[in-house]
KEKE-3310 file (N, C-alpha, C; in steps of 0.2 Angstrom, whole numbers, plus 5000, padded with zeros to 4 digits):
npx = (5094:5081:5072:5060:5053:5038:5026:5009:5007:5010:5009:5014:5025:5034:5048:5051:5047:5056:5067:5064:5060:5064:5055:5040:5023:5014:4999:4989:4989:4980:4967:4967:4977:4993:5001:5014:5026:5026:5028:5041:5048:5046:5053:5066:5068:5068:5079:5093:5093:5080:5065:5051:5035:5019:5001:4991:4981:4964:4954:4957:4955:4943:4926:4915:4904:4909:4911:4923:4925:4919:4928:4936:4943:4944:4938:4936:4944:4937:4924:4916:4910:4918:4929:4939:4940:4951:4949:4953:4952:4952:4952:4956:4969:4975:4974:4982:4995:4996:4997:5009:5017:5018:5024:5036:5041:5042:5051:5047:5047:5038:5021:5005:4991:4976:4962:4944:4932:4922:4926:4927:4937:4935:4931:4928:4933:4946:4950:4949:4958:4970:4972:4973:4985:4994:4995:5000:5014:5026:5036:5048:5045:5041:5025:5012:4997:4983:4971:4954:4943:4935:4935:4947:4955:4950:4953:4967:4977:4973:4975:4989:4994:4991:4998:5011:5013:5014:5023:5019:5018:5010:5000:4997:4989:4998:4994:4982:4982:4992:5005:5007:5022:5026:5032:5045:5047:5041:5026:5018:5004:4997:4982:4976:4969:4956:4945:4943:4947:4952:4956:4957:4964:4976:4992:4998:5013:5014:5008:5017:5028:5024:5022:5035:5040:5032:5036:5050:5050:5049:5061:5069:5066:5074:5071:5067:5057:5043:5035:5021:5013:4995:4986:4978:4987:4999:5013:5018:5016:5024:5037:5039:5039:5051:5060:5057:5062:5075:5078)
npy = (5022:5010:4997:4988:4973:4963:4954:4955:4949:4933:4920:4908:4897:4905:4902:4898:4909:4919:4914:4919:4932:4949:4957:4960:4964:4965:4958:4954:4962:4972:4967:4961:4966:4959:4949:4956:4950:4939:4945:4951:4939:4935:4945:4942:4929:4931:4934:4945:4956:4957:4965:4972:4978:4985:4985:4997:4995:4992:4998:5011:5018:5013:5014:5007:5001:4996:4981:4973:4974:4964:4954:4956:4951:4954:4963:4981:4995:5009:5019:5012:5019:5030:5026:5025:5033:5041:5051:5062:5056:5050:5036:5032:5037:5030:5017:5019:5020:5007:5001:5006:4999:4986:4989:4993:4981:4973:4981:4988:4996:5004:5010:5007:5016:5011:5017:5017:5014:5023:5035:5051:5065:5080:5096:5094:5081:5083:5092:5084:5073:5080:5085:5073:5067:5077:5075:5062:5051:5046:5038:5035:5028:5027:5033:5028:5033:5026:5031:5027:5032:5041:5055:5059:5059:5069:5080:5083:5093:5097:5085:5084:5094:5091:5079:5082:5091:5082:5073:5061:5046:5043:5031:5020:5010:5009:5006:5012:5025:5040:5042:5054:5064:5064:5062:5050:5039:5029:5020:5006:4997:4983:4978:4970:4970:4976:4982:4991:4985:4969:4954:4942:4943:4939:4944:4948:4945:4956:4965:4966:4971:4983:4988:4989:4999:5010:5010:5012:5025:5033:5032:5043:5052:5048:5040:5026:5013:5004:4989:4980:4966:4961:4951:4935:4927:4932:4927:4921:4932:4943:4936:4935:4948:4952:4946:4952:4965:4963:4961)
npz = (4965:4963:4955:4962:4964:4968:4977:4983:4997:5004:4993:4991:5001:5013:5013:5000:4993:4998:4990:4978:4977:4983:4990:4999:5001:5015:5019:5028:5039:5036:5038:5051:5064:5065:5077:5086:5091:5082:5070:5072:5072:5059:5052:5057:5052:5038:5024:5026:5017:5013:5010:5018:5015:5021:5023:5031:5046:5043:5050:5052:5040:5034:5038:5050:5043:5032:5022:5024:5038:5044:5045:5055:5070:5083:5097:5095:5101:5111:5103:5090:5080:5078:5070:5055:5038:5039:5049:5062:5075:5092:5092:5079:5079:5089:5083:5073:5080:5084:5072:5068:5078:5073:5060:5064:5070:5059:5052:5041:5026:5019:5023:5019:5016:5012:5004:5006:4993:4993:4999:4996:4989:4996:5002:5016:5019:5015:5025:5037:5034:5032:5045:5052:5047:5051:5064:5066:5070:5059:5061:5055:5044:5026:5020:5010:5001:4994:4984:4980:4974:4961:4963:4968:4957:4949:4957:4957:4959:4972:4979:4977:4984:4997:4998:4995:5006:5017:5013:5006:4997:4982:4979:4966:4952:4939:4926:4925:4930:4931:4943:4955:4959:4972:4988:4994:4985:4972:4971:4966:4963:4956:4950:4940:4923:4912:4919:4935:4946:4945:4949:4944:4932:4920:4917:4901:4890:4882:4890:4901:4895:4891:4904:4909:4901:4906:4919:4917:4913:4924:4930:4928:4939:4949:4961:4971:4965:4968:4963:4964:4963:4962:4959:4955:4949:4954:4957:4946:4937:4943:4943:4929:4925:4932:4923:4911:4914:4914:4901)
capx = (5087:5080:5065:5059:5047:5036:5019:5004:5005:5014:5005:5018:5028:5039:5055:5051:5046:5062:5071:5062:5059:5067:5050:5033:5018:5010:4991:4985:4989:4974:4961:4968:4984:4996:5005:5021:5031:5027:5031:5048:5050:5046:5059:5072:5069:5069:5086:5095:5091:5073:5061:5044:5030:5013:4995:4989:4975:4958:4949:4960:4953:4937:4921:4912:4899:4913:4911:4929:4925:4916:4934:4940:4942:4944:4934:4940:4944:4933:4918:4917:4908:4924:4934:4939:4940:4957:4947:4958:4949:4957:4952:4960:4976:4977:4975:4989:5000:4996:5000:5016:5021:5019:5028:5043:5043:5044:5056:5043:5049:5032:5015:5000:4984:4971:4956:4938:4930:4917:4930:4929:4941:4931:4933:4927:4938:4953:4952:4950:4964:4976:4973:4975:4992:4998:4995:5003:5021:5027:5041:5054:5043:5037:5018:5008:4990:4980:4964:4950:4937:4937:4935:4954:4958:4947:4956:4974:4980:4972:4978:4996:4996:4990:5003:5017:5014:5016:5028:5015:5018:5004:5000:4992:4990:5000:4991:4976:4983:4999:5007:5010:5029:5026:5035:5052:5047:5035:5023:5013:5000:4994:4976:4973:4966:4949:4941:4947:4950:4951:4961:4958:4967:4983:4996:5002:5019:5014:5006:5023:5033:5021:5023:5042:5040:5029:5041:5056:5048:5049:5068:5072:5065:5079:5068:5065:5050:5040:5030:5018:5007:4990:4982:4978:4993:5005:5019:5020:5017:5030:5043:5040:5041:5058:5064:5056:5066:5082:5079)
capy = (5021:5003:4995:4983:4969:4958:4952:4957:4943:4926:4916:4902:4897:4911:4900:4898:4916:4922:4912:4922:4939:4952:4961:4958:4968:4961:4960:4952:4968:4976:4964:4961:4967:4953:4949:4960:4945:4935:4949:4951:4932:4935:4949:4938:4923:4933:4936:4952:4961:4956:4971:4971:4984:4983:4989:4999:4992:4994:5003:5018:5020:5010:5014:5000:4999:4992:4974:4970:4974:4957:4949:4958:4945:4956:4970:4987:5000:5015:5019:5009:5024:5035:5023:5025:5039:5045:5056:5063:5054:5046:5029:5031:5039:5024:5012:5020:5018:5000:4999:5007:4994:4981:4991:4993:4974:4971:4986:4989:5003:5008:5008:5009:5017:5010:5021:5014:5017:5029:5041:5056:5071:5086:5101:5091:5075:5086:5094:5078:5069:5085:5085:5066:5067:5082:5072:5055:5050:5041:5033:5034:5024:5030:5032:5029:5033:5023:5033:5022:5036:5046:5062:5061:5060:5075:5085:5081:5098:5097:5079:5085:5099:5087:5074:5086:5094:5077:5068:5055:5043:5042:5024:5019:5005:5013:5005:5016:5032:5042:5044:5061:5064:5066:5056:5048:5033:5027:5013:5004:4991:4981:4974:4967:4975:4975:4984:4995:4979:4962:4950:4936:4944:4936:4949:4945:4947:4963:4970:4967:4975:4990:4990:4991:5006:5015:5011:5015:5032:5036:5032:5050:5055:5045:5037:5019:5011:4998:4986:4975:4962:4959:4947:4928:4925:4936:4924:4921:4939:4946:4933:4936:4955:4953:4944:4957:4971:4961:4960)
capz = (4963:4961:4953:4967:4962:4973:4977:4989:5001:5002:4990:4992:5007:5014:5012:4993:4991:4999:4985:4971:4977:4989:4993:4999:5004:5020:5018:5034:5043:5034:5041:5059:5066:5068:5084:5085:5091:5076:5065:5073:5070:5051:5051:5059:5048:5031:5022:5028:5012:5011:5012:5019:5016:5024:5023:5038:5048:5040:5054:5051:5033:5033:5043:5053:5039:5027:5022:5027:5045:5046:5046:5061:5075:5090:5099:5094:5107:5110:5099:5083:5075:5077:5066:5048:5034:5041:5053:5067:5081:5096:5090:5073:5081:5093:5078:5069:5084:5084:5066:5069:5081:5068:5055:5067:5071:5052:5049:5035:5023:5017:5026:5014:5018:5006:5005:5003:4986:4994:5002:4991:4991:4995:5007:5022:5019:5015:5032:5041:5032:5034:5053:5054:5045:5055:5071:5067:5070:5054:5064:5050:5038:5021:5020:5004:5001:4988:4983:4976:4972:4956:4964:4969:4950:4947:4961:4957:4962:4979:4982:4976:4989:5003:4998:4996:5013:5022:5010:5005:4991:4978:4977:4960:4947:4934:4920:4925:4931:4932:4949:4957:4960:4979:4992:4992:4981:4968:4974:4961:4965:4950:4952:4934:4918:4910:4925:4940:4950:4941:4952:4940:4926:4919:4913:4895:4889:4880:4896:4905:4891:4892:4911:4909:4898:4911:4925:4915:4912:4931:4932:4928:4945:4954:4967:4971:4962:4970:4959:4968:4959:4967:4955:4957:4946:4955:4957:4939:4934:4946:4940:4922:4925:4933:4917:4906:4916:4912:4893)
cpx = (5087:5073:5064:5052:5045:5029:5015:5002:5009:5009:5008:5021:5033:5046:5056:5051:5053:5068:5070:5062:5063:5062:5044:5029:5014:5003:4987:4984:4983:4968:4961:4975:4987:5000:5012:5027:5032:5030:5039:5051:5051:5052:5066:5073:5070:5077:5087:5093:5084:5069:5053:5040:5024:5007:4993:4982:4969:4954:4951:4956:4945:4932:4918:4907:4903:4912:4917:4929:4922:4922:4938:4938:4942:4940:4939:4939:4940:4926:4919:4915:4913:4929:4933:4939:4945:4955:4952:4955:4954:4957:4956:4967:4979:4978:4981:4995:5001:4999:5007:5020:5023:5024:5035:5045:5046:5050:5053:5045:5043:5026:5010:4993:4979:4964:4950:4936:4925:4920:4932:4934:4937:4934:4933:4932:4945:4955:4953:4957:4970:4977:4976:4983:4996:4999:4999:5011:5022:5033:5047:5052:5040:5030:5015:5001:4987:4973:4960:4943:4939:4938:4943:4957:4956:4950:4963:4978:4979:4975:4986:4998:4996:4996:5010:5019:5017:5021:5025:5017:5011:5004:4995:4993:4991:4997:4984:4977:4990:5000:5009:5018:5030:5030:5042:5053:5041:5032:5017:5010:4996:4988:4972:4970:4959:4944:4946:4950:4948:4957:4962:4962:4974:4987:4999:5009:5019:5012:5013:5028:5030:5022:5030:5043:5038:5033:5047:5056:5049:5056:5071:5071:5070:5076:5067:5058:5048:5035:5028:5012:5002:4984:4982:4985:5000:5012:5022:5021:5023:5037:5044:5042:5048:5062:5063:5061:5073:5084:5079)
cpy = (5014:5002:4988:4979:4964:4957:4955:4951:4937:4921:4908:4902:4902:4909:4900:4905:4920:4920:4915:4929:4942:4957:4958:4963:4964:4963:4959:4958:4973:4974:4964:4962:4961:4954:4952:4955:4941:4939:4950:4944:4932:4939:4945:4932:4925:4935:4944:4958:4961:4962:4969:4978:4981:4988:4990:4995:4995:4999:5010:5022:5018:5011:5007:4997:4995:4985:4970:4970:4967:4952:4951:4953:4947:4962:4976:4992:5006:5014:5017:5015:5029:5032:5025:5032:5043:5051:5056:5062:5050:5039:5028:5032:5033:5018:5013:5019:5011:4997:5000:5002:4988:4983:4991:4986:4972:4975:4987:4996:5007:5005:5011:5010:5016:5013:5017:5018:5023:5035:5046:5061:5077:5091:5098:5085:5078:5088:5089:5075:5074:5085:5078:5065:5071:5079:5066:5056:5044:5036:5031:5029:5028:5028:5033:5029:5030:5025:5028:5026:5041:5053:5064:5062:5067:5081:5084:5086:5098:5091:5081:5089:5095:5082:5077:5088:5088:5072:5061:5053:5042:5035:5023:5012:5009:5012:5010:5023:5034:5044:5051:5059:5065:5060:5055:5042:5033:5021:5011:4997:4989:4976:4971:4972:4973:4977:4987:4990:4973:4957:4944:4937:4941:4941:4945:4948:4954:4968:4971:4971:4983:4993:4992:4998:5011:5016:5014:5023:5036:5036:5039:5054:5053:5043:5030:5018:5004:4996:4980:4972:4960:4956:4939:4925:4929:4934:4924:4928:4943:4943:4935:4944:4956:4951:4949:4963:4969:4962:4967)
cpz = (4961:4959:4957:4965:4967:4972:4984:4993:4999:5000:4990:4999:5007:5012:5004:4990:4992:4993:4978:4971:4984:4992:4993:5003:5009:5020:5024:5039:5042:5038:5049:5060:5068:5074:5082:5086:5085:5070:5066:5071:5062:5049:5052:5054:5040:5030:5024:5023:5009:5014:5013:5018:5019:5023:5030:5040:5046:5044:5054:5045:5032:5039:5045:5048:5033:5028:5025:5034:5048:5047:5052:5067:5082:5091:5098:5100:5105:5106:5092:5078:5073:5073:5059:5045:5036:5045:5059:5074:5085:5094:5084:5075:5085:5088:5074:5073:5084:5078:5065:5072:5077:5063:5058:5068:5064:5049:5042:5032:5021:5021:5021:5017:5012:5008:5003:4997:4988:4997:4997:4994:4990:5001:5014:5023:5019:5022:5037:5040:5034:5041:5055:5053:5049:5062:5072:5067:5064:5056:5059:5044:5033:5022:5013:5005:4994:4988:4979:4974:4967:4957:4966:4962:4948:4951:4962:4961:4970:4982:4982:4982:4996:5003:4999:5003:5018:5019:5009:4998:4988:4976:4971:4956:4941:4927:4919:4926:4933:4939:4950:4959:4967:4982:4990:4988:4977:4971:4969:4963:4959:4952:4946:4929:4917:4916:4930:4944:4947:4943:4948:4933:4926:4914:4907:4894:4886:4885:4900:4901:4892:4899:4912:4906:4903:4917:4923:4915:4919:4933:4933:4935:4951:4961:4966:4968:4964:4966:4962:4964:4964:4963:4957:4954:4948:4955:4950:4936:4936:4943:4933:4921:4927:4927:4912:4908:4914:4905:4890)
residu = (MET:MET:ILE:LYS:VAL:GLY:CYS:CYS:GLY:PHE:GLN:ILE:SER:LYS:LYS:LYS:TYR:TYR:GLY:ILE:PHE:ASN:LEU:VAL:GLU:VAL:GLN:GLU:SER:PHE:TYR:ASN:LEU:PRO:ASN:VAL:THR:ARG:MET:GLU:LYS:TRP:ARG:LYS:GLU:ALA:PRO:PRO:ASP:PHE:GLU:PHE:THR:MET:LYS:ALA:TRP:GLN:VAL:ILE:THR:HIS:PRO:LYS:THR:SER:PRO:THR:TRP:ARG:ARG:ILE:LYS:THR:ASP:VAL:TRP:GLY:ASP:PRO:ASP:ASN:TYR:GLY:LEU:LEU:ARG:PRO:THR:LYS:GLU:ASN:LEU:ARG:ALA:TRP:GLU:LYS:THR:LEU:GLU:VAL:ALA:ASP:ALA:LEU:LYS:ALA:SER:VAL:ILE:ILE:LEU:GLN:LEU:PRO:PRO:LYS:LEU:GLU:LEU:ASN:GLU:SER:THR:TYR:SER:HIS:ILE:TYR:GLU:PHE:LEU:SER:ARG:ILE:ASP:MET:GLY:GLY:HIS:MET:VAL:ALA:ILE:GLU:PRO:ARG:ASN:LYS:THR:TRP:ASP:ARG:ASN:ARG:GLU:ARG:MET:LYS:HIS:LEU:PHE:GLN:LYS:PHE:ASN:ILE:ILE:HIS:CYS:VAL:ASP:ILE:PHE:LYS:ARG:ASP:PRO:LEU:ARG:THR:GLY:ASN:ALA:PHE:TYR:ILE:ARG:LEU:HIS:GLY:LEU:ASN:GLY:GLU:ILE:ASN:TYR:SER:TYR:ARG:TYR:THR:ASP:GLU:ASP:LEU:LYS:ARG:LEU:ARG:MET:LEU:VAL:LYS:ASN:LEU:GLU:LYS:TYR:GLU:LYS:ASP:ILE:TYR:VAL:LEU:PHE:ASN:ASN:ILE:TYR:MET:ILE:GLU:SER:ALA:SER:LYS:PHE:LYS:GLU:VAL:LEU:LYS:SER)
# end
């Protein structure tokens, strides 16, 4: 069991980053899938013990009406209306296969499916997501799902059943909600305090001590714990948290 600390994206040069951290979550794969050859180069250039995780391509989770689709630089295959919301469409399944190619190139340990805020957990969406997960090949990668709609919090038992069935990690900001014990690891993404998402927040020393307590409480489950900072001050916050863990 290890507590692994890193940042969501390279905020500084990769060379400098490799000297500070052993983990990064690749962000660019959410907006546009990067070139596989370039990701193979990243893997080769990184230290042997450096670990990549990555976000899945947004078209799998976010429908074409999502504002983030404006950042897509290439034409999507098939019918754009059939993308998103983890529906078991041929478009989503193909997009997953393309995501998997990038994950394989990086040797990414975890692929994160970040759900859009409007994606509720109800009978219809449960059925769609269940079928999608039953049809995909995870390729030896762990898969984490980060819900962003409060209906998932209100239906924790239904969510737990879904995640247990497919060995899914429940990705959360641990300051705001307790993660389910599903999957083979814990995956924590920290988006700032004083609001559900507050990227401009600067974590205080007291915040980081509280975070240490919350993380340490998960150690009894004997799973790796990924802690990824996703705020403007992520390099500072993650570096400080590494020191707090040592104290």
